[in-house]
C-alpha positions as CSV (number, residue, x, y, z in Angstrom):
1,M,89.8,65.4,-32.3
2,E,90.4,69.1,-32.0
3,A,89.0,70.7,-28.9
4,K,86.2,73.3,-29.2
5,R,87.3,76.4,-27.3
6,P,84.8,79.0,-26.0
7,F,86.9,81.9,-27.4
8,S,88.1,83.3,-30.8
9,K,91.4,82.5,-32.5
10,L,92.5,86.1,-31.9
11,D,92.1,85.6,-28.1
12,W,93.9,82.3,-28.4
13,F,97.0,83.7,-30.1
14,S,97.0,86.7,-27.8
15,T,97.4,84.3,-24.9
16,P,100.9,83.8,-23.6
17,E,102.7,80.7,-25.0
18,P,103.1,78.9,-21.6
19,V,99.4,79.3,-20.9
20,R,98.5,77.9,-24.3
21,A,100.8,74.9,-23.8
22,Y,99.2,74.3,-20.4
23,I,95.6,74.5,-21.9
24,I,96.6,72.0,-24.6
25,H,98.0,69.7,-21.9
26,L,94.7,69.9,-20.0
27,E,92.7,69.3,-23.1
28,Q,94.7,66.1,-23.8
29,L,94.4,65.0,-20.2
30,I,90.6,65.6,-20.3
31,G,90.4,63.6,-23.6
32,Q,92.3,60.7,-22.0
33,M,90.1,60.8,-18.9
34,Q,87.0,60.8,-21.1
35,Q,88.2,57.7,-22.9
36,R,88.9,56.0,-19.6
37,L,85.4,57.0,-18.3
38,D,83.7,55.6,-21.4
39,L,85.7,52.4,-21.0
40,L,84.8,52.1,-17.3
41,E,81.1,52.8,-18.0
42,K,81.1,50.0,-20.5
43,R,82.7,47.6,-18.1
44,T,80.3,48.6,-15.3
45,E,77.3,48.1,-17.5
46,K,78.7,44.7,-18.6
47,L,79.2,43.7,-14.9
48,E,75.7,44.9,-14.1
49,V,74.3,42.9,-16.9
50,Q,76.1,39.8,-15.7
51,S,74.9,40.2,-12.2
52,K,71.3,40.6,-13.3
53,K,71.3,37.5,-15.5
54,N,68.8,34.8,-14.4
55,S,66.8,32.0,-16.0
56,Q,64.3,34.5,-17.3
57,N,66.7,36.7,-19.4
58,S,69.5,34.3,-20.3
59,S,70.3,30.6,-20.8
60,K,71.1,30.1,-17.1
61,P,69.1,27.2,-15.4
62,P,66.4,28.1,-12.9
63,S,68.4,26.3,-10.2
64,S,71.0,29.1,-10.4
65,D,68.6,31.9,-9.5
66,S,69.2,33.4,-6.1
67,P,66.2,33.3,-3.7
68,Y,67.1,36.8,-2.5
69,T,66.7,38.4,-6.0
70,K,63.6,36.6,-7.1
71,P,61.2,39.2,-8.5
72,K,57.9,39.6,-6.6
73,K,54.9,38.6,-8.5
74,K,52.3,41.3,-9.1
75,T,49.1,40.0,-7.6
76,K,45.8,41.6,-8.5
77,K,43.0,41.6,-6.0
78,S,40.3,39.1,-7.1
79,K,36.8,38.6,-5.9
80,R,37.2,34.8,-6.4
81,K,38.0,32.6,-3.5
82,R,41.1,30.5,-3.4
83,G,41.0,26.9,-4.6
84,A,38.9,25.3,-7.3
85,Q,36.3,27.5,-8.9
86,K,32.7,26.6,-9.7
87,G,32.5,24.3,-12.7
88,H,36.1,23.0,-12.2
89,K,36.4,19.3,-12.9
90,G,37.5,17.7,-9.8
91,H,40.3,15.1,-9.5
92,K,38.9,12.4,-7.1
93,Q,41.0,9.7,-5.5
94,Q,40.9,6.6,-7.7
95,M,38.8,3.8,-6.2
96,L,41.1,0.7,-6.1
97,E,40.0,-2.9,-6.2
98,P,39.3,-3.9,-2.5
99,T,41.2,-6.7,-0.8
100,K,38.7,-6.6,2.0
101,I,35.1,-5.3,2.4
102,E,33.4,-4.4,5.7
103,S,29.8,-3.4,5.8
104,I,29.0,-0.9,8.5
105,I,25.4,-0.7,10.0
106,P,24.2,2.5,11.8
107,E,24.6,2.2,15.6
108,G,22.3,4.9,16.9
109,C,19.4,7.2,16.0
110,D,18.4,10.7,17.1
111,C,15.2,9.4,18.5
112,G,17.1,7.4,21.1
113,Q,16.0,4.1,19.9
114,L,17.2,2.2,16.8
115,V,15.0,-0.4,15.0
116,L,16.2,-0.7,11.4
117,D,13.8,-1.8,8.7
118,P,15.8,-4.7,7.0
119,D,14.4,-3.8,3.6
120,S,15.6,-0.1,3.9
121,I,19.2,-1.0,4.4
122,K,21.3,0.0,1.4
123,P,24.8,1.5,0.9
124,F,25.1,5.2,0.3
125,Y,28.8,5.9,0.4
126,T,32.1,3.9,0.1
127,H,35.0,5.1,2.2
128,Q,38.4,3.8,0.9
129,H,41.1,3.2,3.4
130,I,44.6,2.3,2.0
131,E,47.3,0.7,4.1
132,L,50.5,-1.1,3.4
133,P,50.7,-4.7,4.7
134,E,53.6,-5.5,7.0
135,I,56.5,-5.9,4.6
136,K,58.2,-9.2,4.8
137,V,60.6,-10.3,2.0
138,D,60.3,-13.9,0.8
139,V,63.5,-15.7,1.6
140,T,64.1,-19.1,0.0
141,H,67.0,-21.2,1.0
142,Y,68.2,-23.5,-1.8
143,I,70.0,-26.5,-0.1
144,L,72.5,-27.8,-2.6
145,N,73.1,-31.6,-2.3
146,Q,75.8,-33.8,-3.7
147,G,76.1,-37.5,-4.2
148,K,78.1,-40.2,-5.9
149,C,77.1,-41.6,-9.3
150,K,76.9,-45.4,-9.1
151,C,77.9,-45.6,-12.8
152,C,81.2,-43.7,-12.7
153,G,81.8,-43.0,-9.1
154,K,82.1,-39.3,-9.5
155,T,80.7,-36.8,-7.0
156,V,77.8,-34.8,-8.6
157,K,76.8,-31.4,-7.2
158,A,73.4,-29.7,-7.6
159,K,73.3,-26.2,-9.1
160,V,71.3,-23.1,-8.2
161,P,68.5,-22.4,-10.7
162,A,69.7,-19.9,-13.2
163,E,66.9,-17.4,-12.4
164,C,67.9,-17.4,-8.7
165,S,71.7,-17.3,-9.1
166,S,72.0,-13.5,-8.4
167,G,70.5,-13.9,-4.9
168,Y,68.0,-11.1,-5.5
169,G,64.7,-11.7,-7.4
170,P,63.3,-9.5,-10.2
171,R,60.9,-7.5,-8.0
172,L,63.5,-6.7,-5.3
173,S,66.1,-5.9,-8.0
174,A,63.6,-3.6,-9.7
175,V,62.9,-1.7,-6.4
176,I,66.7,-1.2,-5.9
177,S,67.1,-0.1,-9.5
178,E,64.2,2.3,-9.5
179,L,65.4,4.0,-6.3
180,S,69.0,4.2,-7.7
181,G,68.0,5.3,-11.3
182,S,64.5,6.7,-11.6
183,H,64.8,8.6,-8.3
184,G,68.6,9.2,-8.4
185,A,69.1,7.9,-4.8
186,S,72.7,7.3,-3.6
187,R,73.9,3.8,-2.8
188,E,73.9,4.7,0.9
189,T,70.3,5.9,0.7
190,V,69.2,2.7,-1.0
191,Q,71.1,0.7,1.5
192,D,69.3,2.5,4.4
193,F,65.9,2.0,2.7
194,C,66.5,-1.7,2.3
195,H,67.4,-2.0,6.0
196,S,64.7,0.3,7.4
197,V,61.7,-0.5,5.2
198,L,62.4,-4.0,3.7
199,G,64.1,-5.4,6.7
200,F,67.3,-6.8,5.2
201,S,70.9,-5.7,4.9
202,I,72.8,-5.3,1.6
203,S,76.2,-3.9,0.9
204,T,76.8,-1.0,-1.5
205,G,78.7,-3.4,-3.6
206,G,75.7,-5.7,-3.7
207,I,73.5,-2.7,-4.8
208,Q,76.0,-2.0,-7.6
209,R,75.8,-5.5,-8.8
210,V,72.0,-5.3,-8.9
211,I,72.3,-2.1,-10.9
212,D,74.8,-3.7,-13.3
213,R,72.4,-6.6,-14.0
214,T,69.5,-4.2,-14.5
215,S,71.5,-2.1,-16.9
216,N,72.1,-5.2,-19.0
217,A,68.5,-6.2,-18.7
218,I,67.1,-2.9,-20.0
219,E,69.6,-2.7,-22.9
220,P,67.1,-4.1,-25.4
221,I,64.5,-1.5,-24.3
222,Y,67.1,1.2,-24.7
223,N,68.0,0.0,-28.2
224,E,64.3,0.0,-29.2
225,I,63.8,3.6,-27.8
226,R,66.8,4.7,-29.9
227,E,65.3,3.1,-33.0
228,Q,61.9,4.7,-32.4
229,A,63.6,8.1,-31.9
230,R,65.4,7.8,-35.2
231,K,62.2,6.9,-37.0
232,A,60.3,10.0,-35.8
233,K,59.3,12.8,-38.1
234,V,60.2,15.5,-35.5
235,N,62.8,15.5,-32.8
236,G,64.2,18.0,-30.3
237,V,67.9,17.8,-29.6
238,D,69.7,19.3,-26.6
239,E,72.8,18.6,-24.5
240,T,74.2,19.4,-21.1
241,S,77.5,18.8,-19.3
242,W,78.2,15.5,-17.6
243,F,81.3,14.3,-15.7
244,Q,83.0,10.9,-15.6
245,S,85.6,10.7,-12.8
246,G,85.7,14.5,-12.9
247,K,86.4,14.7,-16.6
248,L,84.0,16.8,-18.7
249,Q,81.6,14.8,-20.9
250,W,78.3,15.7,-22.6
251,L,74.9,14.2,-22.1
252,W,72.8,14.4,-25.3
253,T,69.1,13.8,-25.7
254,M,66.9,13.2,-28.8
255,T,63.3,13.7,-27.7
256,N,59.9,13.7,-29.3
257,N,56.4,13.3,-28.0
258,V,56.6,9.5,-27.3
259,V,60.3,8.7,-26.6
260,A,63.4,10.2,-25.1
261,F,66.8,8.8,-26.1
262,F,70.0,9.7,-24.2
263,M,73.6,9.3,-25.0
264,I,76.8,10.3,-23.2
265,H,79.7,11.4,-25.4
266,P,83.2,12.8,-24.6
267,N,82.6,15.8,-26.9
268,R,80.1,18.6,-27.7
269,S,80.7,18.4,-31.4
270,K,79.3,17.6,-34.8
271,E,80.7,14.1,-34.4
272,A,78.7,13.5,-31.3
273,F,75.6,15.0,-32.9
274,L,75.9,12.6,-35.9
275,Q,76.4,9.7,-33.5
276,L,73.2,10.6,-31.7
277,I,71.0,10.9,-34.8
278,D,72.7,8.3,-37.0
279,D,70.8,8.4,-40.3
280,W,67.8,10.4,-39.1
281,K,66.7,13.1,-41.5
282,G,63.6,14.7,-39.9
283,I,62.7,18.1,-38.6
284,L,65.0,19.3,-35.9
285,I,64.0,21.5,-33.0
286,S,67.0,23.1,-31.2
287,D,68.7,26.2,-29.9
288,N,71.2,28.1,-32.1
289,Y,74.3,26.0,-31.3
290,G,76.4,26.0,-34.5
291,V,76.0,22.3,-35.2
292,Y,72.2,22.6,-35.1
293,V,72.2,25.8,-37.2
294,N,73.9,24.0,-40.1
295,W,71.3,21.2,-40.1
296,V,70.6,20.4,-43.8
297,N,66.9,19.7,-43.4
298,K,64.1,21.7,-41.8
299,R,64.8,23.1,-38.4
300,Q,62.7,25.0,-35.8
301,T,64.7,27.5,-33.8
302,C,63.8,27.4,-30.1
303,L,61.9,30.7,-29.6
304,A,62.2,30.5,-25.8
305,H,66.0,31.0,-26.2
306,L,65.5,34.1,-28.3
307,I,62.8,35.4,-25.9
308,R,65.2,35.2,-23.0
309,K,67.8,37.1,-24.9
310,A,65.2,39.8,-25.8
311,K,64.2,40.1,-22.2
312,G,67.9,40.6,-21.3
313,L,68.1,43.5,-23.8
314,A,64.9,45.0,-22.6
315,E,66.6,45.5,-19.2
316,R,69.5,47.5,-20.6
317,K,70.2,51.2,-19.7
318,N,71.0,52.0,-23.3
319,E,67.7,53.4,-24.8
320,S,68.3,52.0,-28.3
321,I,69.1,48.5,-27.1
322,R,66.3,48.6,-24.5
323,N,63.7,49.6,-27.1
324,F,64.9,47.0,-29.6
325,G,64.7,44.3,-26.8
326,E,61.1,45.3,-25.8
327,C,59.9,45.4,-29.4
328,I,61.5,42.1,-30.5
329,L,60.3,40.5,-27.3
330,K,56.7,41.4,-28.1
331,E,56.9,40.0,-31.6
332,L,58.5,36.7,-30.5
333,Q,55.9,36.2,-27.8
334,L,53.2,36.8,-30.4
335,L,54.8,34.2,-32.7
336,C,54.7,31.7,-29.8
337,Y,51.0,32.5,-29.2
338,W,50.2,31.6,-32.8
339,A,51.2,28.0,-32.0
340,K,47.8,27.7,-30.3
341,K,45.8,30.1,-32.6
342,P,47.4,30.5,-36.0
343,P,47.3,33.9,-37.7
344,D,45.2,34.9,-40.7
345,E,46.9,36.3,-43.8
346,K,46.7,40.0,-42.7
347,Q,48.1,39.2,-39.2
348,W,50.9,37.3,-40.8
349,T,51.8,40.1,-43.3
350,D,51.7,42.8,-40.7
351,F,53.9,40.7,-38.4
352,Y,56.5,39.9,-41.1
353,S,56.7,43.6,-42.1
354,R,57.2,44.7,-38.5
355,L,59.8,42.1,-37.9
356,L,61.9,43.1,-40.9
357,L,61.6,46.8,-40.0
358,L,62.8,46.0,-36.5
359,L,65.8,44.0,-37.6
360,M,67.1,46.3,-40.4
361,P,68.4,49.3,-38.4
362,H,70.3,47.0,-36.0
363,E,71.8,44.4,-38.3
364,G,75.0,46.4,-38.7
365,A,75.3,47.5,-35.0
366,D,78.3,46.5,-33.0
367,D,76.4,45.8,-29.8
368,E,74.2,43.1,-28.3
369,A,71.2,44.4,-30.2
370,G,73.1,43.9,-33.4
371,Q,74.2,40.4,-32.4
372,L,70.6,39.4,-31.7
373,A,69.3,41.1,-34.9
374,R,71.9,39.2,-37.0
375,S,71.1,35.9,-35.3
376,I,67.4,36.3,-35.9
377,G,68.1,37.4,-39.5
378,K,70.3,34.4,-40.1
379,E,67.7,32.0,-38.8
380,I,64.6,33.8,-39.9
381,E,63.2,30.9,-42.1
382,S,63.5,28.6,-39.0
383,L,61.4,30.8,-36.7
384,W,57.9,29.6,-37.9
385,V,58.3,26.1,-39.2
386,F,55.8,25.1,-36.5
387,L,53.1,27.0,-38.4
388,D,53.6,24.8,-41.5
389,E,54.5,21.4,-40.1
390,S,52.2,19.4,-37.7
391,G,53.9,18.0,-34.6
392,V,56.5,20.8,-34.5
393,E,56.6,23.0,-31.4
394,P,57.9,26.6,-31.3
395,T,60.3,25.8,-28.4
396,N,62.7,23.0,-27.4
397,N,61.1,22.8,-23.9
398,R,60.4,19.1,-24.3
399,S,64.1,18.3,-24.6
400,E,65.0,20.7,-21.8
401,R,62.5,19.1,-19.5
402,A,63.9,15.7,-20.3
403,L,67.3,16.9,-19.3
404,R,66.2,18.5,-16.0
405,F,66.3,15.3,-13.9
406,A,69.7,14.4,-15.4
407,V,71.0,17.9,-14.3
408,L,69.8,17.4,-10.8
409,W,71.3,13.9,-10.7
410,R,74.6,15.3,-11.9
411,K,74.6,17.9,-9.1
412,R,73.9,15.3,-6.5
413,S,76.3,12.6,-7.7
414,N,79.0,14.6,-9.6
415,G,78.4,12.3,-12.5
416,T,79.7,8.8,-12.9
417,Q,83.0,7.0,-12.4
418,S,83.2,4.7,-15.4
419,D,81.9,3.8,-18.9
420,K,79.7,1.2,-17.3
421,G,78.2,4.0,-15.2
422,N,77.6,6.1,-18.3
423,R,75.7,3.2,-19.9
424,W,73.5,2.8,-16.9
425,V,72.7,6.6,-16.9
426,E,71.9,6.5,-20.6
427,R,69.6,3.5,-20.3
428,I,67.7,4.3,-17.2
429,L,67.1,8.0,-18.2
430,S,65.8,6.8,-21.6
431,L,63.4,4.4,-19.9
432,K,62.3,6.8,-17.2
433,Q,61.6,9.8,-19.5
434,T,59.9,7.6,-22.1
435,C,57.6,6.2,-19.4
436,R,56.9,9.7,-18.1
437,M,55.8,10.8,-21.6
438,R,53.4,7.9,-21.8
439,A,52.1,8.1,-18.2
440,L,53.5,4.5,-17.6
441,P,55.0,3.3,-14.4
442,V,58.7,2.3,-14.6
443,F,58.6,-0.5,-12.0
444,P,56.5,-3.2,-13.8
445,I,58.7,-2.7,-16.9
446,L,61.8,-3.1,-14.8
447,V,60.4,-6.3,-13.3
448,N,59.6,-7.7,-16.7
449,A,63.0,-6.8,-18.1
450,I,65.0,-8.3,-15.1
451,D,62.9,-11.5,-15.1
452,A,63.5,-11.9,-18.8
453,Y,67.2,-11.3,-18.3
454,F,67.4,-14.0,-15.6
455,K,65.7,-16.4,-18.0
456,D,67.9,-15.4,-20.9
457,Q,64.9,-14.0,-22.8
458,T,64.1,-10.7,-24.5
459,P,61.9,-8.3,-22.5
460,G,58.6,-7.0,-23.8
461,L,59.2,-4.3,-26.3
462,Q,55.8,-3.8,-27.8
463,W,54.9,-0.9,-25.5
464,V,57.9,1.1,-26.9
465,A,56.7,0.8,-30.5
466,A,53.0,1.3,-29.7
467,N,51.4,4.6,-30.9
468,Y,50.2,6.8,-28.1
């Protein structure tokens, strides 16, 4: 581009040739420096954006947020006192069935003498005191005898009952398995618990054998959860990284309001997605990963992902990008609000018009605002499926919450060491999260499944298929 000089052409040509050559050299040098400056400003802004990314303005998990950069919450002074407010429904401690009852009679009176009228004595309050009994494990020694058969002379040996052959009963096995799976405790932690609380010693190898048996025991439950997930009208699908012996794998989940099905696959691909869903053809709730975007049936885009991207743009220095981020954020949040209170016809028409007018100027832009505008435009028909279909949520938060425990487990254990370990993770996570959704305890289900396994029976599956 030709430089604009602050003098006329006559002055320029009247300037000596060496001076003109030097000025041209300086102009070229300034142009090069300006280009470098523009490039450095873009790189600086990019680095600043990356350094400011957190779980609120990007897809980063909350656990990655630094405690030093956590924004301070704006607190407004309120006349209300802390704690429950007047009219709040209290959550009282549940009264349990007593194992022992003691009736307490008054022992003194303010008058200095105490003569109670027998007919006036009646209870006015029940104080519940809960305590654990001294924990003593039941230990049974099976003495195996042998003897000679008078008919054939052979020595015949007794055998351990099949349901006791493992050495650890269903309830004890369920405790070990719940600690190891539902609570993600390490083998050493479980070993310490058994010694410290239950009063017996067990090797880490013994704990692993208990877990292997439990994994086999809950396989029928896992299979039933999988079938129920694939029968549902609506499912959220999400995935996160997993590691097997340090090698990258992917943990997938297919979640709805009653079951959560998990599967570990070597890849994050269409092949893995199809293996997860099999022949399911329902309404998909997901982020904008390409495999999901190409779903042939109805799909609800996770608005939470778009909202976080909009928040990130609203923090940019560039005025155009910042304004677009602020405006699109407002509209997406309004759309989420309508999940609770659907709009009337005028509200919807106004919203739709505003959204289109917001997207149009930026769809051709070669920046992050343009990327978000094109992404929203491409998925625009998937933004509000929740307004037309019952059971559809505007976000994929249900699936993300189901994966949260798995992510923490992965960070503690660095994943698994074998295919057998992967199957255990899939099964216990499916059981744990399905029970959580239904407000059911995991322990009794584990006891039933392990007891049935020892007896070569099928565990109870009715609760999985039950409508909640």
